[in-house]
FITIVEX-52879 format. One line per field, with one value per residue (C-alpha): residue number from 1; x, y, z. Coordinates in steps of 0.02 Angstrom, whole numbers, plus 50000, padded with zeros to 5 digits. Layout:
# residues N
num <- [NUM; ...]
x <- [X; ...]
y <- [Y; ...]
z <- [Z; ...]
//
This chain:
# residues 765
num <- [1; 2; 3; 4; 5; 6; 7; 8; 9; 10; 11; 12; 13; 14; 15; 16; 17; 18; 19; 20; 21; 22; 23; 24; 25; 26; 27; 28; 29; 30; 31; 32; 33; 34; 35; 36; 37; 38; 39; 40; 41; 42; 43; 44; 45; 46; 47; 48; 49; 50; 51; 52; 53; 54; 55; 56; 57; 58; 59; 60; 61; 62; 63; 64; 65; 66; 67; 68; 69; 70; 71; 72; 73; 74; 75; 76; 77; 78; 79; 80; 81; 82; 83; 84; 85; 86; 87; 88; 89; 90; 91; 92; 93; 94; 95; 96; 97; 98; 99; 100; 101; 102; 103; 104; 105; 106; 107; 108; 109; 110; 111; 112; 113; 114; 115; 116; 117; 118; 119; 120; 121; 122; 123; 124; 125; 126; 127; 128; 129; 130; 131; 132; 133; 134; 135; 136; 137; 138; 139; 140; 141; 142; 143; 144; 145; 146; 147; 148; 149; 150; 151; 152; 153; 154; 155; 156; 157; 158; 159; 160; 161; 162; 163; 164; 165; 166; 167; 168; 169; 170; 171; 172; 173; 174; 175; 176; 177; 178; 179; 180; 181; 182; 183; 184; 185; 186; 187; 188; 189; 190; 191; 192; 193; 194; 195; 196; 197; 198; 199; 200; 201; 202; 203; 204; 205; 206; 207; 208; 209; 210; 211; 212; 213; 214; 215; 216; 217; 218; 219; 220; 221; 222; 223; 224; 225; 226; 227; 228; 229; 230; 231; 232; 233; 234; 235; 236; 237; 238; 239; 240; 241; 242; 243; 244; 245; 246; 247; 248; 249; 250; 251; 252; 253; 254; 255; 256; 257; 258; 259; 260; 261; 262; 263; 264; 265; 266; 267; 268; 269; 270; 271; 272; 273; 274; 275; 276; 277; 278; 279; 280; 281; 282; 283; 284; 285; 286; 287; 288; 289; 290; 291; 292; 293; 294; 295; 296; 297; 298; 299; 300; 301; 302; 303; 304; 305; 306; 307; 308; 309; 310; 311; 312; 313; 314; 315; 316; 317; 318; 319; 320; 321; 322; 323; 324; 325; 326; 327; 328; 329; 330; 331; 332; 333; 334; 335; 336; 337; 338; 339; 340; 341; 342; 343; 344; 345; 346; 347; 348; 349; 350; 351; 352; 353; 354; 355; 356; 357; 358; 359; 360; 361; 362; 363; 364; 365; 366; 367; 368; 369; 370; 371; 372; 373; 374; 375; 376; 377; 378; 379; 380; 381; 382; 383; 384; 385; 386; 387; 388; 389; 390; 391; 392; 393; 394; 395; 396; 397; 398; 399; 400; 401; 402; 403; 404; 405; 406; 407; 408; 409; 410; 411; 412; 413; 414; 415; 416; 417; 418; 419; 420; 421; 422; 423; 424; 425; 426; 427; 428; 429; 430; 431; 432; 433; 434; 435; 436; 437; 438; 439; 440; 441; 442; 443; 444; 445; 446; 447; 448; 449; 450; 451; 452; 453; 454; 455; 456; 457; 458; 459; 460; 461; 462; 463; 464; 465; 466; 467; 468; 469; 470; 471; 472; 473; 474; 475; 476; 477; 478; 479; 480; 481; 482; 483; 484; 485; 486; 487; 488; 489; 490; 491; 492; 493; 494; 495; 496; 497; 498; 499; 500; 501; 502; 503; 504; 505; 506; 507; 508; 509; 510; 511; 512; 513; 514; 515; 516; 517; 518; 519; 520; 521; 522; 523; 524; 525; 526; 527; 528; 529; 530; 531; 532; 533; 534; 535; 536; 537; 538; 539; 540; 541; 542; 543; 544; 545; 546; 547; 548; 549; 550; 551; 552; 553; 554; 555; 556; 557; 558; 559; 560; 561; 562; 563; 564; 565; 566; 567; 568; 569; 570; 571; 572; 573; 574; 575; 576; 577; 578; 579; 580; 581; 582; 583; 584; 585; 586; 587; 588; 589; 590; 591; 592; 593; 594; 595; 596; 597; 598; 599; 600; 601; 602; 603; 604; 605; 606; 607; 608; 609; 610; 611; 612; 613; 614; 615; 616; 617; 618; 619; 620; 621; 622; 623; 624; 625; 626; 627; 628; 629; 630; 631; 632; 633; 634; 635; 636; 637; 638; 639; 640; 641; 642; 643; 644; 645; 646; 647; 648; 649; 650; 651; 652; 653; 654; 655; 656; 657; 658; 659; 660; 661; 662; 663; 664; 665; 666; 667; 668; 669; 670; 671; 672; 673; 674; 675; 676; 677; 678; 679; 680; 681; 682; 683; 684; 685; 686; 687; 688; 689; 690; 691; 692; 693; 694; 695; 696; 697; 698; 699; 700; 701; 702; 703; 704; 705; 706; 707; 708; 709; 710; 711; 712; 713; 714; 715; 716; 717; 718; 719; 720; 721; 722; 723; 724; 725; 726; 727; 728; 729; 730; 731; 732; 733; 734; 735; 736; 737; 738; 739; 740; 741; 742; 743; 744; 745; 746; 747; 748; 749; 750; 751; 752; 753; 754; 755; 756; 757; 758; 759; 760; 761; 762; 763; 764; 765]
x <- [50751; 50841; 50751; 50735; 50841; 50760; 50778; 50899; 51008; 51013; 51061; 51196; 51268; 51272; 51360; 51492; 51515; 51511; 51585; 51462; 51293; 51215; 51056; 51152; 51285; 51151; 51065; 51230; 51268; 51103; 51089; 50934; 50890; 50747; 50580; 50645; 50743; 50578; 50543; 50717; 50684; 50523; 50615; 50748; 50613; 50531; 50697; 50722; 50548; 50577; 50735; 50856; 50938; 50967; 50994; 51146; 51148; 51114; 51182; 51110; 51203; 51184; 51127; 51242; 51399; 51486; 51494; 51665; 51683; 51624; 51626; 51720; 51762; 51931; 51886; 52048; 52233; 52282; 52432; 52525; 52501; 52368; 52223; 52045; 51887; 51701; 51587; 51457; 51354; 51322; 51140; 51158; 51078; 51237; 51385; 51459; 51618; 51789; 51898; 52088; 52164; 52311; 52418; 52512; 52655; 52587; 52427; 52388; 52403; 52237; 52172; 52030; 51865; 51918; 51792; 51862; 51808; 51897; 51903; 51867; 51923; 51841; 51969; 51963; 52050; 51997; 52031; 51945; 51831; 51888; 52045; 52030; 52138; 52111; 52034; 52017; 51979; 51807; 51717; 51876; 51863; 51761; 51612; 51655; 51548; 51570; 51481; 51483; 51567; 51478; 51597; 51551; 51655; 51679; 51707; 51562; 51446; 51449; 51294; 51307; 51286; 51194; 51014; 50897; 51028; 50970; 51086; 51216; 51382; 51463; 51646; 51745; 51864; 52015; 51944; 51912; 52076; 52084; 51925; 51842; 51659; 51569; 51710; 51679; 51759; 51781; 51761; 51760; 51649; 51718; 51666; 51509; 51367; 51245; 51087; 51046; 51217; 51352; 51529; 51658; 51836; 51881; 52015; 52020; 51976; 51908; 51888; 51746; 51591; 51536; 51696; 51670; 51814; 51720; 51581; 51674; 51778; 51618; 51572; 51749; 51760; 51579; 51591; 51767; 51848; 52038; 52108; 52291; 52417; 52532; 52718; 52761; 52630; 52699; 52876; 52820; 52743; 52892; 53009; 52923; 53004; 52924; 52904; 53011; 52979; 53050; 52921; 52792; 52715; 52767; 52608; 52691; 52653; 52468; 52361; 52276; 52190; 52113; 51941; 51889; 51799; 51891; 51928; 51984; 52112; 52179; 52177; 52166; 52093; 52137; 52049; 52082; 51980; 51996; 51904; 51938; 52027; 51983; 51869; 51780; 51717; 51643; 51601; 51681; 51793; 51948; 51935; 52080; 52056; 52214; 52210; 52347; 52449; 52426; 52470; 52650; 52670; 52551; 52615; 52509; 52542; 52642; 52601; 52520; 52414; 52356; 52306; 52219; 52118; 52074; 52006; 51925; 51901; 51928; 51796; 51751; 51686; 51657; 51812; 51929; 51966; 52011; 52112; 52137; 52321; 52446; 52468; 52638; 52537; 52361; 52417; 52584; 52649; 52476; 52398; 52406; 52469; 52492; 52661; 52730; 52769; 52656; 52635; 52465; 52361; 52268; 52135; 52110; 51929; 51853; 51669; 51562; 51461; 51317; 51425; 51436; 51605; 51691; 51856; 51972; 52155; 52243; 52423; 52536; 52608; 52693; 52593; 52613; 52453; 52465; 52326; 52224; 52055; 51895; 51718; 51665; 51805; 51786; 51598; 51624; 51744; 51615; 51483; 51588; 51682; 51852; 51988; 52166; 52223; 52058; 52063; 52232; 52164; 51982; 51989; 52114; 52065; 51901; 51788; 51839; 51799; 51623; 51601; 51642; 51528; 51380; 51403; 51409; 51253; 51159; 51213; 51158; 50985; 50967; 51029; 50913; 51009; 50910; 50887; 50859; 50848; 50915; 51005; 51173; 51203; 51367; 51409; 51522; 51628; 51713; 51900; 51864; 51756; 51582; 51444; 51437; 51303; 51216; 51205; 51138; 51271; 51236; 51247; 51349; 51383; 51565; 51515; 51415; 51558; 51679; 51547; 51513; 51699; 51726; 51577; 51645; 51818; 51743; 51647; 51805; 51900; 51764; 51746; 51934; 51961; 51809; 51875; 52045; 51968; 52054; 51969; 51912; 51787; 51633; 51524; 51356; 51185; 51044; 50862; 50744; 50651; 50466; 50404; 50496; 50431; 50255; 50280; 50344; 50194; 50077; 50165; 50153; 49967; 49933; 50012; 49906; 50050; 50080; 50225; 50218; 50167; 50165; 50330; 50515; 50563; 50684; 50759; 50660; 50499; 50565; 50626; 50452; 50383; 50515; 50482; 50294; 50326; 50446; 50380; 50245; 50238; 50267; 50429; 50547; 50441; 50443; 50631; 50663; 50542; 50627; 50796; 50732; 50665; 50839; 50951; 51121; 51262; 51408; 51574; 51589; 51686; 51527; 51447; 51260; 51266; 51226; 51038; 51046; 51168; 51084; 51251; 51296; 51483; 51541; 51689; 51768; 51934; 51942; 51980; 52116; 52177; 52016; 51939; 52022; 51905; 51988; 52161; 52106; 52048; 52214; 52309; 52196; 52238; 52424; 52406; 52301; 52426; 52582; 52648; 52745; 52753; 52636; 52472; 52346; 52422; 52350; 52306; 52210; 52114; 52069; 51993; 51910; 51737; 51792; 51876; 51719; 51612; 51733; 51750; 51562; 51544; 51676; 51591; 51426; 51515; 51586; 51418; 51332; 51472; 51467; 51277; 51284; 51413; 51303; 51156; 51261; 51323; 51145; 51085; 51226; 51180; 50999; 51030; 51022; 50854; 50744; 50563; 50584; 50460; 50511; 50425; 50456; 50383; 50340; 50477; 50434; 50295; 50323; 50217; 50318; 50306; 50328; 50490; 50500; 50633; 50658; 50663; 50798; 50935; 50874; 50887; 50774; 50681; 50559; 50386; 50353; 50175; 50154; 50181; 50049; 49893; 49773; 49697; 49743; 49830; 49816; 49968; 49931; 50094; 50021; 49984; 50118; 49990; 49924; 49737; 49666; 49533; 49432; 49461; 49488; 49641; 49759; 49946; 50044; 50208; 50246; 50124; 50179; 50196; 50247; 50340; 50419; 50595; 50583; 50755; 50921; 51055; 51226; 51302; 51172; 51115; 50934; 50809; 50635; 50491; 50312; 50181; 50091; 50005; 49983; 49937; 49909; 49780; 49807; 49812; 49642; 49632; 49543; 49427; 49458; 49591; 49759; 49900; 50010; 50006; 50010; 50183; 50214; 50245; 50095; 50105; 50059; 49889; 49804; 49625; 49474; 49442; 49608; 49705; 49593; 49629; 49496; 49341; 49307; 49170; 49288; 49421; 49292; 49247; 49432; 49463; 49315; 49385; 49558; 49485; 49402; 49564; 49658; 49534; 49540; 49731; 49729; 49609; 49715; 49872]
y <- [49535; 49499; 49428; 49549; 49502; 49459; 49571; 49447; 49450; 49639; 49643; 49513; 49617; 49776; 49683; 49612; 49774; 49919; 50042; 50003; 50033; 50168; 50117; 50117; 50001; 49878; 49890; 49855; 49706; 49620; 49673; 49780; 49899; 50005; 49995; 49864; 50003; 50071; 49903; 49904; 50076; 50010; 49863; 49978; 50092; 49941; 49886; 50062; 50069; 49899; 49965; 49851; 49996; 50181; 50298; 50410; 50531; 50409; 50253; 50122; 50047; 49945; 50069; 49988; 50018; 50177; 50217; 50190; 50378; 50476; 50648; 50644; 50769; 50760; 50727; 50701; 50664; 50511; 50510; 50410; 50551; 50463; 50566; 50501; 50557; 50538; 50497; 50629; 50505; 50373; 50318; 50144; 50078; 50019; 50111; 50245; 50174; 50250; 50301; 50311; 50433; 50363; 50511; 50510; 50616; 50780; 50781; 50951; 50972; 50936; 50995; 50948; 51008; 50999; 50918; 50804; 50690; 50523; 50349; 50216; 50037; 49924; 49841; 49720; 49813; 49828; 50017; 50069; 49998; 50097; 50172; 50330; 50410; 50592; 50642; 50827; 50946; 51026; 51169; 51267; 51392; 51547; 51591; 51713; 51844; 51963; 52130; 52319; 52413; 52561; 52662; 52741; 52843; 52684; 52546; 52510; 52376; 52257; 52230; 52055; 52046; 51878; 51889; 51864; 51897; 52052; 52038; 52175; 52123; 52241; 52284; 52355; 52502; 52386; 52260; 52368; 52324; 52501; 52478; 52635; 52685; 52587; 52464; 52282; 52179; 52000; 51970; 51827; 51801; 51840; 51742; 51639; 51669; 51806; 51814; 51994; 52077; 51963; 52031; 52017; 52064; 52124; 52012; 52075; 52235; 52194; 52371; 52469; 52357; 52455; 52412; 52276; 52172; 52156; 52052; 51887; 51928; 51933; 51757; 51691; 51754; 51721; 51537; 51509; 51466; 51467; 51594; 51609; 51469; 51439; 51466; 51281; 51241; 51375; 51312; 51134; 51193; 51300; 51152; 51050; 51023; 50970; 50782; 50690; 50539; 50411; 50276; 50356; 50320; 50451; 50536; 50696; 50665; 50633; 50787; 50796; 50967; 51061; 51141; 51265; 51431; 51582; 51643; 51473; 51490; 51313; 51167; 51000; 50890; 50856; 50750; 50660; 50537; 50442; 50306; 50129; 50031; 49863; 49770; 49690; 49864; 49940; 50124; 50125; 50257; 50267; 50406; 50471; 50578; 50641; 50722; 50818; 50702; 50801; 50650; 50660; 50827; 50813; 50668; 50592; 50677; 50822; 51005; 51019; 50866; 50922; 51093; 51020; 50901; 51043; 51149; 51000; 51093; 51258; 51394; 51498; 51677; 51802; 51903; 51771; 51590; 51521; 51371; 51204; 51207; 51352; 51434; 51351; 51191; 51243; 51373; 51298; 51121; 51039; 51143; 51065; 51219; 51223; 51165; 51116; 50938; 50891; 50737; 50654; 50502; 50454; 50329; 50250; 50198; 50103; 50130; 50051; 50143; 50163; 50237; 50082; 50071; 49907; 49926; 50046; 50056; 50181; 50239; 50360; 50470; 50629; 50735; 50899; 50983; 51061; 51187; 51263; 51291; 51375; 51307; 51449; 51430; 51240; 51257; 51392; 51276; 51137; 51262; 51308; 51461; 51398; 51519; 51490; 51367; 51269; 51255; 51169; 51033; 51026; 50860; 50766; 50825; 50920; 50819; 50650; 50720; 50764; 50596; 50507; 50627; 50587; 50402; 50440; 50546; 50395; 50297; 50441; 50444; 50259; 50279; 50427; 50528; 50667; 50802; 50963; 51126; 51258; 51402; 51449; 51631; 51718; 51881; 51992; 52117; 52277; 52303; 52389; 52243; 52314; 52213; 52254; 52128; 51967; 51842; 51667; 51548; 51465; 51275; 51225; 51050; 51085; 51096; 50935; 50846; 50878; 50832; 50664; 50625; 50667; 50561; 50414; 50433; 50444; 50283; 50199; 50247; 50180; 50017; 49989; 50016; 49911; 49768; 49780; 49784; 49948; 50063; 50231; 50371; 50351; 50497; 50442; 50512; 50416; 50407; 50549; 50521; 50478; 50638; 50749; 50646; 50666; 50854; 50854; 50749; 50878; 51020; 50927; 50891; 51075; 51116; 50987; 50863; 50686; 50597; 50407; 50325; 50149; 50090; 50102; 50279; 50297; 50453; 50414; 50449; 50619; 50657; 50625; 50750; 50878; 50847; 50868; 51035; 51100; 51253; 51286; 51427; 51299; 51229; 51324; 51281; 51095; 51097; 51187; 51074; 50920; 50985; 51018; 50841; 50768; 50712; 50795; 50701; 50654; 50562; 50394; 50230; 50126; 50125; 50160; 50220; 50388; 50410; 50574; 50508; 50336; 50252; 50111; 50147; 50327; 50417; 50587; 50569; 50717; 50870; 50836; 51017; 51077; 50927; 50821; 50676; 50660; 50660; 50512; 50420; 50458; 50385; 50233; 50207; 50223; 50090; 49976; 49984; 49983; 50141; 50207; 50243; 50394; 50298; 50276; 50245; 50128; 50279; 50360; 50200; 50189; 50362; 50361; 50379; 50525; 50607; 50582; 50665; 50810; 50850; 50833; 50970; 51082; 51061; 51121; 51263; 51323; 51305; 51412; 51542; 51551; 51568; 51705; 51799; 51789; 51856; 52004; 52044; 52037; 52152; 52273; 52265; 52309; 52435; 52587; 52533; 52552; 52583; 52495; 52362; 52184; 52028; 51859; 51698; 51643; 51521; 51493; 51517; 51536; 51596; 51758; 51799; 51753; 51724; 51784; 51744; 51892; 51853; 51978; 51923; 51763; 51853; 51793; 51926; 51920; 51997; 52012; 51984; 52170; 52203; 52080; 52188; 52249; 52084; 51932; 51789; 51613; 51502; 51322; 51222; 51066; 51153; 51288; 51425; 51584; 51622; 51795; 51809; 51946; 51915; 51727; 51753; 51606; 51639; 51485; 51425; 51463; 51607; 51754; 51917; 52098; 52171; 52334; 52337; 52408; 52368; 52294; 52275; 52227; 52191; 52058; 52010; 52043; 52098; 52157; 52172; 52235; 52135; 52236; 52107; 51920; 51825; 51998; 52045; 52188; 52146; 52169; 52315; 52213; 52279; 52271; 52137; 52162; 52183; 52073; 51885; 51745; 51729; 51916; 52020; 52131; 52280; 52230; 52277; 52281; 52218; 52208; 52138; 52194; 52078; 51925; 51779; 51741; 51653; 51471; 51527; 51643; 51507; 51386; 51515; 51542; 51355; 51340; 51480; 51401; 51238; 51332; 51422; 51256; 51175; 51327; 51322; 51136; 51161; 51305; 51195]
z <- [48908; 49072; 49222; 49366; 49518; 49683; 49833; 49912; 49755; 49757; 49942; 49910; 49767; 49873; 50015; 49898; 49796; 49920; 49794; 49654; 49732; 49622; 49531; 49367; 49444; 49497; 49327; 49241; 49354; 49315; 49133; 49164; 49021; 48957; 49045; 49168; 49254; 49316; 49400; 49476; 49547; 49625; 49706; 49778; 49849; 49932; 50008; 50069; 50146; 50229; 50311; 50219; 50126; 50148; 50003; 50001; 49853; 49710; 49794; 49912; 50059; 50217; 50353; 50482; 50376; 50325; 50139; 50058; 50033; 50185; 50264; 50429; 50565; 50651; 50834; 50932; 50931; 51035; 51156; 51023; 50897; 50793; 50730; 50752; 50664; 50687; 50539; 50499; 50397; 50530; 50535; 50609; 50767; 50853; 50928; 50817; 50737; 50764; 50617; 50613; 50488; 50390; 50332; 50168; 50104; 50037; 50140; 50219; 50407; 50492; 50660; 50776; 50704; 50520; 50404; 50269; 50128; 50148; 50074; 50206; 50228; 50358; 50474; 50619; 50760; 50944; 50943; 50782; 50648; 50495; 50421; 50316; 50183; 50145; 49979; 50020; 50161; 50147; 50229; 50260; 50117; 50156; 50048; 49910; 49823; 49677; 49685; 49677; 49820; 49897; 50004; 50171; 50294; 50397; 50271; 50156; 50086; 49938; 49832; 49758; 49569; 49577; 49517; 49664; 49800; 49894; 50044; 50065; 50141; 50266; 50245; 50390; 50366; 50380; 50253; 50098; 50013; 49944; 49841; 49775; 49760; 49624; 49591; 49550; 49689; 49748; 49934; 50057; 50207; 50380; 50534; 50554; 50430; 50480; 50377; 50422; 50419; 50345; 50351; 50213; 50168; 49993; 49917; 49737; 49644; 49472; 49406; 49329; 49312; 49158; 49063; 48931; 49001; 49165; 49089; 49078; 49234; 49335; 49281; 49305; 49484; 49527; 49480; 49546; 49379; 49400; 49277; 49330; 49313; 49463; 49433; 49442; 49309; 49191; 49224; 49184; 49020; 48971; 48994; 48857; 48687; 48522; 48503; 48377; 48266; 48387; 48425; 48309; 48140; 48011; 47947; 47888; 47704; 47736; 47697; 47867; 47867; 48012; 47985; 48120; 48147; 48077; 48254; 48323; 48461; 48444; 48320; 48407; 48268; 48086; 47955; 47791; 47687; 47526; 47431; 47491; 47354; 47433; 47308; 47456; 47507; 47348; 47369; 47541; 47620; 47728; 47858; 47962; 48118; 48203; 48375; 48464; 48578; 48738; 48846; 48781; 48869; 49018; 49123; 49264; 49431; 49356; 49398; 49225; 49258; 49430; 49364; 49211; 49319; 49437; 49293; 49207; 49043; 48955; 48972; 48820; 48826; 48685; 48734; 48806; 48841; 49011; 48949; 49034; 48984; 48972; 48803; 48777; 48752; 48701; 48575; 48524; 48552; 48557; 48419; 48246; 48157; 47969; 47907; 48079; 48136; 48281; 48390; 48372; 48408; 48249; 48205; 48034; 48007; 47862; 47823; 47688; 47557; 47680; 47819; 47928; 48016; 47973; 48066; 48158; 48202; 48316; 48294; 48386; 48251; 48194; 48070; 47976; 47919; 47746; 47784; 47924; 47841; 47900; 47888; 47774; 47645; 47638; 47611; 47480; 47388; 47383; 47328; 47175; 47238; 47300; 47352; 47291; 47424; 47426; 47236; 47248; 47362; 47306; 47211; 47320; 47494; 47508; 47392; 47467; 47640; 47583; 47497; 47661; 47755; 47643; 47682; 47870; 47852; 47785; 47938; 48049; 47970; 48006; 48184; 48219; 48350; 48432; 48301; 48397; 48299; 48419; 48331; 48405; 48448; 48414; 48501; 48395; 48492; 48437; 48465; 48631; 48689; 48662; 48579; 48394; 48348; 48398; 48256; 48234; 48168; 48001; 48009; 47857; 47792; 47836; 48020; 48009; 47919; 48062; 48192; 48108; 48093; 48278; 48333; 48232; 48310; 48485; 48455; 48389; 48548; 48663; 48566; 48558; 48745; 48788; 48679; 48763; 48938; 48976; 49104; 49037; 49062; 48954; 48901; 48971; 48928; 49011; 48956; 49005; 49170; 49161; 49243; 49118; 48973; 49038; 49047; 48867; 48816; 48894; 48804; 48640; 48663; 48704; 48536; 48445; 48428; 48491; 48575; 48569; 48733; 48802; 48727; 48764; 48714; 48569; 48493; 48334; 48431; 48486; 48310; 48241; 48366; 48316; 48130; 48155; 48244; 48110; 48020; 48150; 48277; 48414; 48337; 48452; 48604; 48562; 48534; 48699; 48793; 48721; 48774; 48950; 48961; 48934; 49076; 49100; 49015; 49127; 49132; 49218; 49212; 49191; 49019; 49007; 48827; 48751; 48728; 48631; 48502; 48498; 48530; 48648; 48663; 48670; 48747; 48719; 48626; 48507; 48617; 48746; 48738; 48816; 48906; 49040; 48997; 48826; 48905; 49012; 48855; 48768; 48917; 48912; 48728; 48767; 48902; 48792; 48647; 48758; 48673; 48822; 49008; 48999; 49001; 49142; 49312; 49443; 49550; 49407; 49375; 49559; 49560; 49388; 49463; 49570; 49420; 49316; 49449; 49467; 49282; 49256; 49388; 49309; 49140; 49214; 49303; 49136; 49049; 49180; 49177; 48987; 48989; 49122; 49019; 48865; 48966; 49024; 48850; 48783; 48922; 48881; 48696; 48735; 48874; 48759; 48685; 48839; 48789; 48621; 48568; 48521; 48458; 48538; 48605; 48781; 48832; 49016; 49144; 49331; 49476; 49480; 49295; 49113; 49018; 48837; 48709; 48593; 48406; 48362; 48482; 48565; 48733; 48873; 48972; 49117; 49123; 49311; 49368; 49400; 49213; 49151; 49171; 49301; 49352; 49455; 49362; 49431; 49402; 49350; 49368; 49285; 49120; 49142; 49110; 49189; 49189; 49207; 49343; 49255; 49070; 49071; 48963; 48959; 48943; 48890; 48818; 48636; 48616; 48508; 48603; 48582; 48731; 48784; 48857; 49033; 49105; 49047; 49181; 49109; 49280; 49324; 49149; 49198; 49065; 49119; 48996; 48990; 48895; 48760; 48649; 48651; 48492; 48411; 48543; 48664; 48848; 48930; 49048; 49182; 49315; 49498; 49490; 49573; 49448; 49555; 49536; 49662; 49732; 49718; 49873; 49913; 50030; 50205; 50269; 50099; 50110; 50000; 49827; 49751; 49864; 49842; 49728; 49598; 49658; 49614; 49497; 49404; 49393; 49321; 49189; 49151; 49134; 49014; 48909; 48916; 48849; 48705; 48662; 48665; 48546; 48431; 48425; 48387; 48241; 48178; 48187]
//
């Protein structure tokens, strides 16, 4: 275990490394891991309290110096034509420093008052203390909304489709853009923000909000996902030609097969395995993973590259894909179609009989896949029911793949990555875009085989680049924070389960909790609570390992068609192996951290948009079943109501406080429970409920429910209690007992009953 640095050593490091001052940077510099990171956090807090450091976002810096990346405001133009800026993040005690902007070719024109994000360099000049180079202009784009247009004689109003946004935006008669009553529109804010009566101008008409095609369009526009390629990007893509064999290893005779969902829109990875004939590796396997060579077509700084970086990743919806790359690449040149020569970067990995990787070697090749297979047909072949084409390659291709997978599975069981059991939903649409059904996807061994091969290839890429000292973007997943672990521990204890305490947390501890919960009513609750306790994974140039996968070195290499992170790793491999002039540039290396932050944000943007779209499709699917009863489990408790996950579809609905019963419910945030003031009933996570569907709004994705029974018991009628809960809006002027919270005596009785219920549930478990 490393020795903790002194405060002076930490301050010295921050002074000498002004661009590496996040807590994880400091931990990496001093070799601090595990529980010691808590002590580091305490030391940094003390330095902050003593005034030696200030915290900016997740980094620490000297308060009398500007951070290396700062927000500035253009303040003046000098008589010599130079542009000066003032720092908006100055918190020092001395005179505010002056900043000179250094323009570069291609920078947009700036004016006094513009706010920008810039990279700063300290200089010794009598006229200014810093020089700045523009990263991007900020604050200049107007706020945009997506909503339903209600037309009046003089313009109209827009009702935003965001859940919880009640403000209506006024649209003048000259700003309607021809929108009609009830249309779905996109609009931008006009003038300064006005909380009471904001004004907007319609910039796009998106059509009938009840049309199935509008569902994903709402999310795309609402979250600002670019869905049209500029002309220069399309021209760049259309100019590309298929790669030849020059400078590549010929892999065209190797039976590298793609295995994907039946409705896959692209094929970016192919696999092959065979027994290792080396007598020094008895029972071992040779595994090949080949990935489309996107870097050959998308050169650094090109229109394709700029657009791909801007998008960060592809976004997937039930009815469409918003791709990172135009279809000429994503669906053609970079898709490993059956029987067509395709450029690839491939890795040959040797594993022993127990799945331990012994070596790896990367090559830049040309392949030709003999077959594009689906998960279902490959699994059927292994289960004894091969179709004609799988039968022809069962012994030479499919069975060796499974043999290698079984070895990797042994290694996985020893490694103990986080083993969450969260069923994946699949929304099936009709030809006209309506929801036909909502199914839960079966997890086949064929799925797990590809996942294990991809994880192994990602590890090989990270280890290779690390060994060659080549900069890259790691996929980082840090340990769960202490407060979230404590919350998970409380949830586990309430369910009669235990999460290990007093030791450095490992995924094996969480897996034991998940295994203990398996088969019980609380299994889904424990899985969801464990997921919520995890930190968000991100991309960054500094390696802090991947906690969830229990891996020290991990990078994304296997999907460069749909993730910019993988394209960066491909370029790093090209640079490391000196394969060509299309590797990482010095400029890309300089801004790796910025790129990692950006694509982590676009990834989250897509996740939220995809989740919102699923919510809207589920609401549409349920909208003709108002009044129907459903079974489910309580998945969340808040002061404004109870969230329930329905068994049939996995949809999440809200039971507002007003639909809980005619008594006052007290919200206890520590235990995440509600307690009835009259009945003493305790409502908690994981309880089985029967609910009635009250509302399903496809435009917003909102689902409202009414609680009928809980743990097979009908809701108590209550006495005088108010049917609204704390945090709900009550009509003004209401007085008397109905508006009062429960007395201390009633709360004490409720808590006693809660304790009895908890003990009873533990005994029953």
